[in-house]
C-alpha positions as CSV (number, residue, x, y, z in Angstrom):
1,M,-8.0,46.7,-11.1
2,I,-11.5,47.2,-9.6
3,N,-12.4,49.7,-12.3
4,N,-11.2,47.4,-15.0
5,I,-13.4,44.6,-13.6
6,R,-16.4,46.9,-13.4
7,G,-15.7,48.1,-16.9
8,A,-15.5,44.5,-18.2
9,F,-18.9,43.6,-16.6
10,S,-20.4,46.8,-18.0
11,S,-19.1,46.0,-21.5
12,I,-20.5,42.4,-21.3
13,W,-23.9,43.7,-20.0
14,N,-24.1,46.3,-22.8
15,N,-23.5,43.6,-25.4
16,K,-25.5,40.8,-23.8
17,I,-26.3,38.7,-26.9
18,T,-22.8,38.9,-28.3
19,S,-21.2,38.2,-25.0
20,M,-23.5,35.2,-24.3
21,L,-22.8,33.6,-27.7
22,T,-19.1,34.1,-27.0
23,I,-19.4,32.6,-23.5
24,L,-21.3,29.7,-25.0
25,G,-18.3,28.4,-26.9
26,V,-16.3,28.3,-23.6
27,V,-19.2,26.7,-21.7
28,I,-19.4,23.8,-24.3
29,G,-15.6,23.3,-24.3
30,V,-15.3,23.3,-20.5
31,T,-18.3,21.1,-19.9
32,S,-17.0,18.5,-22.5
33,V,-13.5,18.4,-20.9
34,I,-14.8,18.2,-17.3
35,V,-17.4,15.5,-18.0
36,L,-14.9,13.3,-19.9
37,I,-12.2,13.7,-17.3
38,S,-14.7,13.0,-14.5
39,L,-15.9,9.9,-16.3
40,G,-12.3,8.7,-16.7
41,Q,-11.7,9.3,-13.0
42,G,-14.9,7.5,-12.0
43,L,-13.8,4.5,-14.2
44,K,-10.4,4.5,-12.5
45,N,-12.1,4.5,-9.1
46,D,-14.3,1.5,-10.1
47,V,-11.4,-0.5,-11.4
48,S,-9.4,0.3,-8.3
49,S,-12.2,-0.9,-6.0
50,I,-12.6,-4.1,-8.0
51,I,-8.8,-4.8,-7.9
52,E,-8.5,-3.9,-4.3
53,G,-11.4,-6.3,-3.6
54,L,-9.1,-9.1,-4.7
55,G,-7.1,-8.6,-1.5
56,S,-3.6,-7.4,-1.0
57,N,-2.2,-10.9,-0.8
58,V,-3.7,-12.1,-4.1
59,M,-1.7,-12.5,-7.3
60,A,-2.6,-13.4,-10.8
61,V,-0.4,-15.3,-13.3
62,V,-1.1,-14.5,-16.9
63,G,0.4,-15.7,-20.2
64,G,2.8,-13.4,-21.9
65,K,5.6,-11.2,-20.6
66,I,4.6,-7.8,-19.2
67,D,7.3,-5.6,-17.7
68,T,5.5,-4.6,-14.5
69,K,8.5,-2.5,-13.4
70,N,7.8,0.0,-16.1
71,I,4.0,0.2,-15.8
72,K,3.9,3.3,-13.6
73,G,6.4,5.1,-15.8
74,G,4.2,4.6,-18.8
75,S,6.8,3.1,-21.0
76,Q,5.3,-0.4,-20.9
77,Q,3.3,-1.2,-24.0
78,A,1.2,-4.2,-22.8
79,N,-0.7,-6.2,-25.3
80,P,-4.2,-7.0,-24.1
81,A,-4.2,-10.3,-26.1
82,Q,-1.6,-11.6,-23.5
83,F,-4.4,-11.7,-20.9
84,I,-6.4,-14.4,-22.8
85,A,-3.5,-16.7,-23.9
86,A,-4.6,-20.3,-23.1
87,D,-1.6,-22.3,-24.3
88,I,1.1,-21.1,-21.9
89,L,0.1,-22.0,-18.4
90,T,-0.3,-25.7,-17.7
91,E,-1.4,-28.2,-15.0
92,K,2.2,-28.7,-14.1
93,D,2.4,-25.0,-13.1
94,L,-0.5,-25.6,-10.7
95,T,1.3,-28.4,-9.0
96,V,4.6,-26.4,-8.8
97,L,2.8,-23.3,-7.4
98,K,1.1,-25.2,-4.6
99,K,4.5,-26.1,-3.2
100,V,5.9,-22.6,-3.2
101,P,6.5,-21.3,0.4
102,G,4.0,-18.7,1.4
103,V,1.3,-19.8,-1.1
104,K,-2.0,-20.6,0.6
105,S,-4.1,-21.6,-2.4
106,V,-3.9,-21.8,-6.2
107,A,-6.9,-21.6,-8.6
108,P,-6.8,-22.1,-12.3
109,M,-9.3,-20.3,-14.6
110,T,-10.6,-21.3,-18.0
111,M,-13.5,-20.0,-20.1
112,I,-16.4,-21.8,-21.8
113,S,-17.9,-20.7,-25.1
114,S,-20.6,-23.3,-25.3
115,P,-24.3,-22.3,-25.5
116,F,-26.0,-21.8,-22.2
117,K,-29.7,-22.8,-22.1
118,Y,-32.6,-23.3,-19.7
119,K,-36.0,-24.7,-20.9
120,G,-35.4,-23.4,-24.4
121,K,-34.2,-20.0,-23.3
122,S,-30.6,-19.0,-24.1
123,A,-28.3,-16.7,-22.2
124,T,-24.7,-15.4,-22.6
125,P,-23.2,-15.3,-19.2
126,V,-19.4,-15.4,-18.7
127,V,-19.0,-19.1,-17.9
128,M,-15.7,-19.9,-16.2
129,G,-14.2,-23.1,-14.9
130,T,-12.3,-22.9,-11.7
131,T,-12.0,-24.4,-8.2
132,N,-13.2,-23.4,-4.7
133,A,-9.9,-21.7,-4.1
134,F,-10.9,-19.0,-6.5
135,L,-13.9,-18.0,-4.4
136,Q,-11.7,-18.1,-1.3
137,S,-9.3,-15.7,-3.0
138,V,-11.6,-13.2,-4.6
139,N,-13.5,-11.1,-2.0
140,M,-15.7,-9.4,-4.6
141,L,-17.7,-12.6,-5.5
142,K,-20.0,-13.8,-2.7
143,I,-22.6,-16.6,-2.9
144,G,-25.9,-15.0,-1.9
145,Q,-28.0,-18.2,-1.9
146,G,-27.0,-21.9,-1.9
147,R,-23.5,-23.3,-1.8
148,S,-20.4,-23.8,-3.8
149,F,-19.5,-26.9,-5.9
150,K,-17.0,-29.7,-5.5
151,D,-13.7,-29.7,-7.3
152,N,-14.2,-32.7,-9.5
153,E,-15.7,-33.5,-12.9
154,K,-18.4,-35.8,-11.5
155,D,-20.0,-32.8,-9.7
156,K,-22.1,-31.2,-12.4
157,S,-22.9,-28.2,-10.2
158,I,-23.0,-24.6,-11.2
159,I,-23.1,-21.2,-9.4
160,V,-25.0,-18.8,-11.6
161,A,-24.7,-15.0,-12.0
162,Y,-27.2,-12.8,-10.2
163,S,-28.3,-11.3,-13.5
164,L,-29.5,-14.7,-14.7
165,K,-32.1,-14.8,-11.9
166,E,-34.1,-12.2,-13.8
167,T,-33.3,-12.9,-17.4
168,L,-33.4,-16.7,-17.4
169,F,-35.3,-17.8,-14.4
170,N,-38.0,-15.0,-14.3
171,N,-37.0,-14.0,-10.8
172,S,-37.8,-17.4,-9.4
173,N,-35.4,-19.3,-7.1
174,P,-32.9,-21.1,-9.5
175,I,-31.5,-23.4,-6.8
176,G,-31.9,-27.1,-7.9
177,K,-32.9,-26.3,-11.5
178,K,-31.1,-27.8,-14.4
179,V,-29.3,-25.8,-17.1
180,T,-27.5,-27.0,-20.2
181,I,-24.0,-25.9,-21.3
182,G,-23.0,-27.5,-24.6
183,N,-24.1,-31.1,-24.4
184,Q,-23.9,-31.3,-20.6
185,E,-26.5,-30.7,-17.9
186,F,-25.6,-28.9,-14.7
187,T,-27.6,-28.4,-11.5
188,V,-27.7,-24.9,-10.0
189,V,-26.4,-25.1,-6.4
190,G,-25.7,-21.4,-5.8
191,I,-26.3,-17.8,-6.9
192,F,-24.0,-14.9,-6.5
193,E,-24.9,-11.8,-4.6
194,K,-25.7,-8.7,-6.7
195,P,-22.4,-6.8,-7.1
196,K,-22.1,-3.1,-6.4
197,S,-23.4,-1.2,-9.4
198,S,-20.6,0.1,-11.7
199,V,-19.6,-0.1,-15.3
200,V,-16.7,-2.4,-14.4
201,S,-18.9,-4.7,-12.2
202,N,-21.0,-5.8,-15.2
203,E,-18.6,-8.6,-15.9
204,Y,-19.0,-9.9,-12.3
205,D,-22.8,-9.4,-12.5
206,N,-22.7,-11.8,-15.4
207,M,-20.1,-14.3,-14.1
208,T,-21.1,-18.0,-13.7
209,L,-18.8,-20.7,-12.3
210,I,-18.5,-24.4,-12.8
211,P,-15.8,-26.9,-11.6
212,F,-12.5,-26.7,-13.5
213,D,-12.6,-30.4,-14.4
214,S,-16.1,-30.1,-15.9
215,A,-15.0,-27.1,-17.9
216,T,-12.1,-29.1,-19.3
217,S,-14.6,-31.8,-20.3
218,L,-16.6,-29.2,-22.1
219,N,-13.4,-28.1,-23.9
220,K,-13.0,-31.6,-25.4
221,D,-10.6,-32.6,-22.6
222,Q,-8.2,-29.8,-23.5
223,V,-6.7,-28.0,-20.5
224,K,-6.9,-24.3,-21.3
225,I,-5.7,-22.2,-18.4
226,Y,-6.1,-18.5,-19.1
227,R,-4.8,-17.4,-15.8
228,I,-4.0,-18.6,-12.3
229,M,-5.1,-16.9,-9.1
230,I,-2.7,-17.3,-6.2
231,K,-3.5,-16.3,-2.6
232,G,-0.6,-15.9,-0.2
233,N,-0.7,-16.7,3.5
234,D,-2.2,-13.9,5.6
235,N,1.2,-13.0,7.2
236,A,3.3,-13.5,4.1
237,D,5.2,-10.7,2.4
238,V,3.6,-10.4,-1.1
239,K,6.8,-9.3,-2.7
240,V,8.7,-12.2,-1.3
241,V,6.0,-14.7,-2.4
242,K,5.9,-13.1,-5.9
243,A,9.6,-13.6,-6.3
244,A,9.3,-17.2,-5.2
245,V,6.4,-17.8,-7.6
246,Q,8.4,-16.3,-10.5
247,K,11.4,-18.4,-9.7
248,A,9.3,-21.6,-9.5
249,L,7.5,-20.9,-12.8
250,L,10.7,-20.0,-14.5
251,K,12.1,-23.4,-13.6
252,S,8.9,-25.1,-14.7
253,H,9.0,-23.3,-18.0
254,K,12.7,-24.3,-18.5
255,G,14.0,-20.7,-18.2
256,E,11.5,-19.1,-20.7
257,E,9.8,-16.2,-19.0
258,N,6.6,-16.3,-21.1
259,F,4.4,-15.4,-18.2
260,T,3.8,-12.6,-15.7
261,V,3.0,-12.6,-12.0
262,M,0.9,-9.6,-11.1
263,T,0.2,-8.3,-7.6
264,Q,-2.7,-5.9,-6.7
265,E,-0.2,-3.0,-7.1
266,D,0.8,-4.2,-10.6
267,L,-2.8,-4.6,-11.7
268,L,-3.7,-1.1,-10.4
269,G,-0.7,0.4,-12.3
270,L,-1.5,-1.4,-15.5
271,F,-5.2,-0.4,-15.6
272,D,-4.4,3.1,-14.5
273,Q,-2.0,3.4,-17.5
274,F,-4.7,2.1,-20.0
275,L,-7.4,4.4,-18.6
276,S,-5.2,7.5,-18.3
277,L,-4.2,7.1,-22.0
278,A,-7.8,6.6,-23.1
279,T,-9.0,9.6,-21.0
280,T,-6.2,11.8,-22.3
281,M,-7.0,11.0,-26.0
282,V,-10.8,11.6,-25.6
283,T,-10.2,14.8,-23.5
284,A,-7.8,16.1,-26.2
285,I,-10.5,15.7,-28.8
286,A,-13.1,17.5,-26.6
287,A,-10.6,20.3,-25.9
288,I,-10.8,21.3,-29.6
289,S,-14.2,22.8,-28.8
290,L,-12.6,24.9,-26.1
291,I,-10.0,26.2,-28.6
292,V,-12.8,27.0,-31.0
293,G,-14.5,29.0,-28.1
294,G,-11.2,30.8,-27.6
295,I,-11.0,31.8,-31.2
296,G,-14.6,33.1,-30.9
297,I,-13.5,35.3,-27.9
298,M,-10.6,36.6,-29.9
299,N,-12.8,37.5,-32.8
300,I,-15.4,39.3,-30.7
301,M,-12.7,41.1,-28.7
302,L,-11.2,42.4,-32.0
303,V,-14.6,43.7,-33.0
304,T,-15.0,45.3,-29.6
305,V,-11.7,47.0,-29.9
306,T,-12.8,48.5,-33.2
307,E,-16.2,49.6,-31.8
308,R,-14.5,51.3,-28.8
309,T,-11.7,53.0,-30.7
310,K,-13.0,56.5,-29.7
311,E,-13.1,55.4,-26.0
312,I,-9.5,54.2,-26.2
313,G,-8.5,57.5,-27.7
314,L,-10.2,59.5,-24.9
315,R,-8.5,57.3,-22.2
316,K,-5.1,57.9,-23.8
317,A,-5.8,61.6,-24.2
318,V,-6.4,61.9,-20.4
319,G,-3.2,60.0,-19.6
320,A,-3.9,56.3,-19.7
321,S,-0.8,54.3,-20.6
322,R,-0.5,51.5,-23.1
323,S,-0.2,48.9,-20.3
324,A,-3.4,50.3,-18.7
325,I,-5.3,49.9,-22.0
326,L,-3.8,46.4,-22.6
327,F,-4.7,45.3,-19.1
328,Q,-8.3,46.6,-19.4
329,F,-9.1,44.5,-22.5
330,L,-7.1,41.5,-21.2
331,I,-9.2,41.5,-18.0
332,E,-12.3,41.6,-20.1
333,A,-11.3,38.6,-22.1
334,V,-10.4,36.6,-19.0
335,I,-13.7,37.5,-17.2
336,I,-15.6,36.3,-20.3
337,T,-13.8,32.9,-20.2
338,L,-14.0,32.6,-16.4
339,L,-17.8,33.1,-16.7
340,G,-17.9,30.5,-19.3
341,G,-15.8,28.2,-17.2
342,L,-18.0,28.6,-14.1
343,I,-21.2,28.0,-16.1
344,G,-19.6,25.0,-17.7
345,L,-18.6,23.7,-14.2
346,A,-22.2,24.1,-13.0
347,I,-23.5,22.2,-16.0
348,S,-20.8,19.5,-15.5
349,F,-22.0,18.9,-11.9
350,A,-25.6,18.6,-13.2
351,S,-24.5,16.3,-16.0
352,T,-22.5,14.0,-13.8
353,W,-25.4,13.8,-11.4
354,A,-27.7,12.8,-14.3
355,I,-25.2,10.2,-15.5
356,K,-24.9,8.6,-12.0
357,A,-28.7,8.6,-11.7
358,N,-29.4,6.9,-15.0
359,T,-26.4,4.7,-15.8
360,T,-23.9,2.4,-14.1
361,L,-21.2,5.0,-14.7
362,N,-19.8,6.9,-11.6
363,P,-18.1,10.1,-12.8
364,E,-16.3,12.0,-10.1
365,I,-15.5,15.7,-10.2
366,T,-12.4,16.2,-7.9
367,P,-10.9,19.4,-6.7
368,Q,-8.1,18.9,-9.2
369,I,-10.7,18.8,-12.0
370,I,-12.3,22.0,-10.7
371,A,-8.8,23.6,-10.7
372,I,-8.3,22.4,-14.3
373,A,-11.6,24.0,-15.4
374,I,-10.7,27.4,-13.8
375,G,-7.1,27.2,-15.0
376,L,-8.1,26.4,-18.6
377,S,-10.6,29.2,-18.6
378,T,-8.0,31.7,-17.5
379,I,-5.4,30.4,-19.9
380,I,-7.8,30.6,-22.8
381,G,-8.7,34.1,-21.9
382,V,-5.1,35.2,-21.7
383,I,-4.0,33.4,-24.9
384,F,-6.9,34.6,-27.1
385,G,-7.3,38.0,-25.4
386,I,-3.7,39.1,-25.7
387,W,-3.8,40.0,-29.4
388,P,-7.0,42.2,-29.2
389,A,-5.6,43.8,-26.1
390,L,-2.3,44.6,-27.9
391,R,-4.3,46.0,-30.8
392,A,-6.1,48.3,-28.4
393,A,-3.0,49.4,-26.6
394,Q,-1.1,50.2,-29.8
395,K,-3.8,52.6,-31.2
396,D,-2.7,56.2,-31.8
397,P,-4.7,58.5,-29.6
398,I,-5.1,61.2,-32.3
399,E,-6.3,58.7,-34.9
400,A,-8.6,57.1,-32.3
401,L,-10.3,60.4,-31.5
402,R,-10.9,61.1,-35.2
403,H,-12.6,57.6,-35.5
404,E,-16.3,57.7,-36.2
């Protein structure tokens, strides 16, 4: 075994340029796969931290039926359009939900698409209409300066996104200033804290809130509820409250289950399913380069076997068995791919560090990902090295010794 490893390194060193070009294919493949998987893992972590920031006793009611029981199994095919339905949930649902045992607060959410302006400047924040109960439910949004608004249409107050302080107000204090949404004027009474930097937090970095009644007025007095946030009592069993909420809504909707009540666990499972699918698809595409690298290894090993025909003949003449010859060349192929894998792993660490330093993405290389890199390298070496090794093992010693 030791002699085979030494022989493999000696062969690689004697054919440095050829070996490096062969290893390069594996390096590119391994780096691509690791970086993409780590990006997917980082995105999952970001989403998980955002959802966990909602609180374990917070639930969201969305329009459309999503089978949350099958989310973890992967059989659920949820339609993203169900999350933005605005004609299913009603004001009657809000009244019904407030009376459900174990429910502490209920907050409707609607969206505004009207232009957002300040002194001739335009911006495109995510403007949402809701109530103070929303801020009490969602832990991730904190008011850094100022105060909240009142829950009525007469209060034309607004809490602006942290990002607007720089883009719209030139880093000046926006409290007390007037902004225009559609044809209505609002007074800035608060500004949100800057959220933790991540690709997922960009939506919250851009979120601006106004009273729900004022939003309804901007929507031409049409009540459009995209979702309802529910916060349970601190000592309440979330599963029990969820069941009670589903029962109350089912009665309110006259037996038609055209809604979904999602807990923190359900949301985590749903987004994990989406992100896992996306990561798998992109990684599968990147893995093609790893296969191409494996083909390159097989090609160079076949050439190596031909060049070392006389050496194979001499080894067989002094008693080397077919299995010994096969093992020798297979070890060489595996070492080449392992070297490529280790170099690719090192480049991946450098790449993820550069991505973290220069973007809002937070890729994470876990021990499982490192194991995948080493495992893939070994498997590629075995799969694409077996044929050249068999060719070497099957050579006739007499014919091999005659080879020039």
